[in-house]
NUKOL-549641 format. One line per 8 residues: their letters; for each residue y, z, x of C-alpha. Coordinates in steps of 0.25 Angstrom, whole numbers, always signed. Each point is the difference from the previous one (the first is absolute). Layout:
N
A> Y Z X | ...;
This chain:
350
MTRGAGPA> -273 +506 -855 | +13 +6 +5 | +15 -1 -3 | +9 +5 +10 | -10 +7 +9 | +7 -1 +13 | +2 +12 +9 | +10 +10 -4;
SSEGRSQT> +9 +8 +8 | -5 +12 +8 | +11 +8 -7 | -8 +1 -12 | -12 +8 +6 | -3 +14 -1 | +12 +3 -10 | +6 +13 -3;
REPGGGLR> +10 +4 -10 | +7 +12 -6 | -4 +1 -14 | -8 +13 -3 | +4 +6 +13 | -3 -11 +10 | -14 -3 -6 | -7 -13 +5;
VPDFFIVG> +2 -13 -7 | -11 -11 -1 | +1 -12 +10 | -8 -9 -9 | -5 -2 -14 | -12 -7 -5 | +6 -3 -14 | -12 -6 -7;
HAKCGTTA> -6 -5 -8 | -12 +8 -5 | -14 -6 +1 | +5 -9 +11 | -6 +8 +12 | +11 +10 +1 | -10 +11 +2 | -8 -6 +11;
LYEMLRRH> +13 -4 +7 | +5 +14 -1 | -13 +6 +5 | +0 -10 +12 | +14 +2 +4 | +0 +15 -1 | -11 +0 +11 | +9 -6 +10;
PQIFMPDV> +5 +10 +10 | +15 -5 -1 | +0 +1 -16 | +1 +12 -9 | -3 -1 -15 | -2 +12 -9 | -12 +4 -7 | +7 -3 -13;
KEPQYLAR> -2 -15 +0 | +9 -3 -12 | +12 +10 -1 | +7 -10 -10 | +13 +9 +2 | +9 -12 +2 | -6 -8 -11 | +5 +11 -10;
NPEFDDGH> +12 -1 -9 | +9 +9 +8 | +7 +4 -14 | -12 +8 -3 | -3 +6 +13 | +5 +13 -6 | -12 +1 -9 | +8 -5 -13;
MPANPAEM> -9 -10 -8 | +7 -13 -5 | +2 -2 -15 | -10 -12 +0 | -13 +5 +6 | -2 -14 +6 | +11 +3 +10 | -8 +12 +6;
TGRHPVSL> -2 -1 +15 | -9 +12 +2 | -2 +13 -8 | +5 +10 +11 | +13 +1 +8 | -1 -4 +15 | +11 +4 +10 | +4 -9 +12;
EGYLALFA> -3 +12 +9 | -14 +1 -5 | -2 -15 +2 | +5 +0 +14 | -8 +12 +3 | -12 -9 +0 | +4 -6 +13 | +3 +13 +7;
DAAPGQLA> -12 -1 +9 | +3 -14 +6 | +2 +1 +15 | +13 -4 +6 | -7 -13 +6 | -6 -4 -13 | +4 -9 -11 | -1 +7 -14;
GEASTFNL> -4 -9 -12 | -5 +1 -14 | -7 -9 -10 | +5 +2 -14 | -4 -12 -8 | +10 +3 -11 | +11 -3 +9 | -2 -15 -1;
WSRFAPPR> +2 -2 -15 | +9 +12 -2 | +15 -4 -1 | +4 +13 +5 | -7 +0 +13 | +7 -11 +8 | +14 +6 -1 | -6 +14 +2;
IAELAPRA> -8 -3 +12 | +12 -8 +6 | +9 +12 -2 | -10 +10 +7 | -5 -9 +11 | +9 -13 +2 | -7 -4 +12 | -14 +2 -6;
KIIAILRE> -10 -11 +0 | -7 -5 -13 | -14 -5 -1 | -4 -7 -13 | -14 -5 -4 | -1 -10 -11 | -13 -5 -7 | -4 -12 -9;
PSSFLRSL> +6 +5 -14 | -12 -2 -10 | -10 +8 +9 | +11 +10 +4 | +3 +3 -15 | -15 +2 -3 | -2 +9 +12 | +12 +8 -3;
HLQMLENG> -4 +2 -15 | -13 +5 +5 | +7 +10 +9 | +9 +5 -11 | -12 +2 -8 | -7 +7 +12 | +12 +9 +2 | +1 +4 -15;
AETEKDLR> +14 -6 -1 | -5 -12 -9 | -9 +2 -12 | -1 -14 -5 | -13 -6 +6 | +3 -14 -4 | +10 -7 +9 | +5 -10 -10;
RALELEPL> +3 +11 -10 | +7 +8 +11 | +9 -11 +4 | +3 -2 -15 | +4 +15 -1 | +11 -2 +10 | +12 -2 -10 | -4 +12 -8;
RREGRELP> -2 +9 +13 | +14 -4 +4 | +5 +7 -13 | -8 +12 +4 | -11 -3 -10 | -15 -1 +2 | +1 +7 +14 | -12 +7 +5;
REAGWPAA> +1 +16 +1 | -2 -1 +15 | +10 -11 +2 | +10 +9 +8 | +6 -13 +5 | -1 -10 -11 | +7 -12 +7 | -13 -1 +8;
LFYSERVR> -6 -5 -12 | +11 -12 -2 | -10 -9 +7 | +9 -13 -1 | +10 +7 +9 | -10 +2 +11 | -1 -15 +3 | +15 -3 +1;
YVEQLERY> -2 -2 +14 | +13 -7 +4 | +8 +9 -8 | -6 +12 +7 | +2 -6 +14 | +14 -4 -3 | +3 +15 -4 | -3 +4 +14;
RAVFPAEQ> +7 -12 +6 | +12 +4 -7 | +0 +13 +9 | -8 -3 +12 | +2 -11 +10 | -12 -10 +1 | -4 +5 +14 | -4 +13 -6;
MLVLIYED> -9 -6 -10 | -15 -4 +1 | -7 -7 -12 | -15 +0 +1 | -10 -7 -9 | -12 +8 -4 | -10 -12 +1 | +4 -1 +15;
FRADNEGT> -2 +15 +2 | -14 -1 -6 | -4 -12 +8 | +5 +6 +13 | +3 +15 +0 | +2 +2 +15 | +9 -12 +1 | +9 +4 -11;
VRAVLRFL> +1 +15 +5 | +3 -5 +14 | +11 -9 -6 | +6 +13 -7 | -1 +8 +13 | +8 -11 +7 | +10 +0 -12 | +1 +15 +2;
EVDENAPI> +2 -1 +15 | -12 +9 +4 | -12 -3 +9 | -7 -11 -7 | -12 +1 +10 | -4 +14 -5 | -14 +1 -6 | +0 -3 -15;
EIVSLNPT> -11 +6 -9 | -2 -9 -11 | -2 +7 -13 | -2 -4 -15 | +4 +9 -10 | +4 +1 -15 | -10 -9 -6 | +2 -5 -14;
VAVRSVGL> -8 +7 -11 | -1 -1 -15 | +0 +12 -9 | -12 +2 -9 | +7 +9 -11 | +15 +2 -1 | -3 +13 -8 | -10 +6 +9;
HAITKQLR> +9 -3 +12 | +11 +7 -7 | -8 +12 -2 | -5 +1 +14 | +13 -2 +5 | +6 +11 -8 | -11 +9 +5 | +2 -4 +15;
DGDGPLTR> +15 +2 -1 | +0 +13 -8 | +9 -6 -11 | +1 +11 -10 | -5 +15 -1 | -14 -4 -5 | -2 -11 +11 | +6 +9 +11;
AVRSASTA> -10 +11 -4 | -12 -10 +0 | +4 -5 +13 | +2 +13 +6 | -14 +4 -5 | -7 -12 +6 | +7 +2 +13 | -5 +14 +1;
LTTTGLRQ> -14 -4 -3 | -1 -12 +10 | +3 -1 +15 | +10 -11 +5 | -12 -6 +7 | -8 -1 -13 | +12 -6 -7 | +2 -11 +11;
RAYYPLRR> -15 -3 +1 | -4 +0 -15 | +11 +2 -10 | +10 -9 +4 | -9 -12 +3 | -7 +3 -13 | +13 +0 -8 | +4 -13 +7;
RLIFREPD> -13 -7 -4 | +2 +5 -15 | +14 -4 -1 | +1 -13 +8 | -8 -12 +2 | +1 -14 +7 | +11 -8 -8 | -5 -12 -8;
PGDENLMA> +5 -14 +3 | +14 -2 -5 | +3 -7 -13 | +1 -15 +5 | +8 -4 -12 | +10 +11 +3 | +0 -3 +15 | +3 -14 -3;
ELRARYRP> +12 +3 -9 | +6 +10 +10 | -1 -11 +11 | +7 -9 -9 | +11 +10 -3 | +2 +4 +14 | +0 -13 +7 | +15 -1 +0;
EVAALSEY> +1 +13 +7 | -10 -4 +10 | +7 -13 +2 | +13 +8 +2 | -6 +9 +10 | -6 -12 +8 | +14 -5 +1 | +6 +14 +4;
LSRDLVKL> -11 +3 +11 | -1 -15 +4 | -15 +0 -2 | -8 -8 -10 | -6 +12 -8 | -2 -9 -12 | -11 -7 +8 | -5 +13 +7;
WGYEGPGE> -2 +7 -13 | -5 -12 -8 | +12 -2 -9 | +0 -15 +1 | -2 -7 -13 | -5 -15 -3 | +10 -10 +6 | +10 +11 +6;
QPVQAR> +5 -2 +14 | -2 +12 +9 | +12 +8 +4 | +6 -4 +13 | +2 +11 +10 | +13 +0 +7;
């Protein structure tokens, strides 16, 4: 479950630094992945009196390509990492309300697979602690694809076709209009777990890293959170409120979802006018009680069972990655995740 999860030096606690006029720097990072319990972990940790986490769960600032932080767009749209410039001072301002005795942390899920994040985090906060959460690849990709559809970043409802589109999307083609971070749709890169962890090990010592397994977290929320509290060296006996958030849903209609999203976000003069009029004619309470739940029922539904043939293909494709991760973490994830084939020997945990 863990790699290098021993206690870290107390020198790494409650860090401050001078960029941006001495603004507070995070002490720990939940680096991802998405759809692996990061939202629930974020919510449970931020309730701890010794921990501060900002209301913005996923700033994603350090996952961005710093070359484009000034707002210039790359020549290849596939290399975009956000549509709007973000400053270091603006990012660090998120942690301004952390009390002197609290640890400050954040939970940007892009940080695990972004090649820019590890060196940027290490430069900003070299003593920070890193928490990663990994999930069985085929179920992870299916859940991730559904979330991308829910967010409007993906428009291809068929997962197999979305996977096939990856080469074209790398060239800047077949990108959805709302894909402000196209690399999020490069699904194959999301499950290169050992490569992702090694990027962090290149800039952080093992004792500053904790690797969690999503299935362990689901089976024992409280036990996993208390392990995280021990890793962060805060009171592990504090009360823990168990939360379950960010359920997976399916999109009924991509087109209808896009229209309602434009109305919600006010994208363009006409939609801004419609949104303004609807806001003027309804109260906040009415929108919360009636409109938002109705919109959710119209746009989303319970997901169908996954394509069994595709899931089997993905499990075969990613078995080498799971075997490599088993060796890397000294744990038999091939067995845990059911990747054992006929006649194959289980991976020996060291």
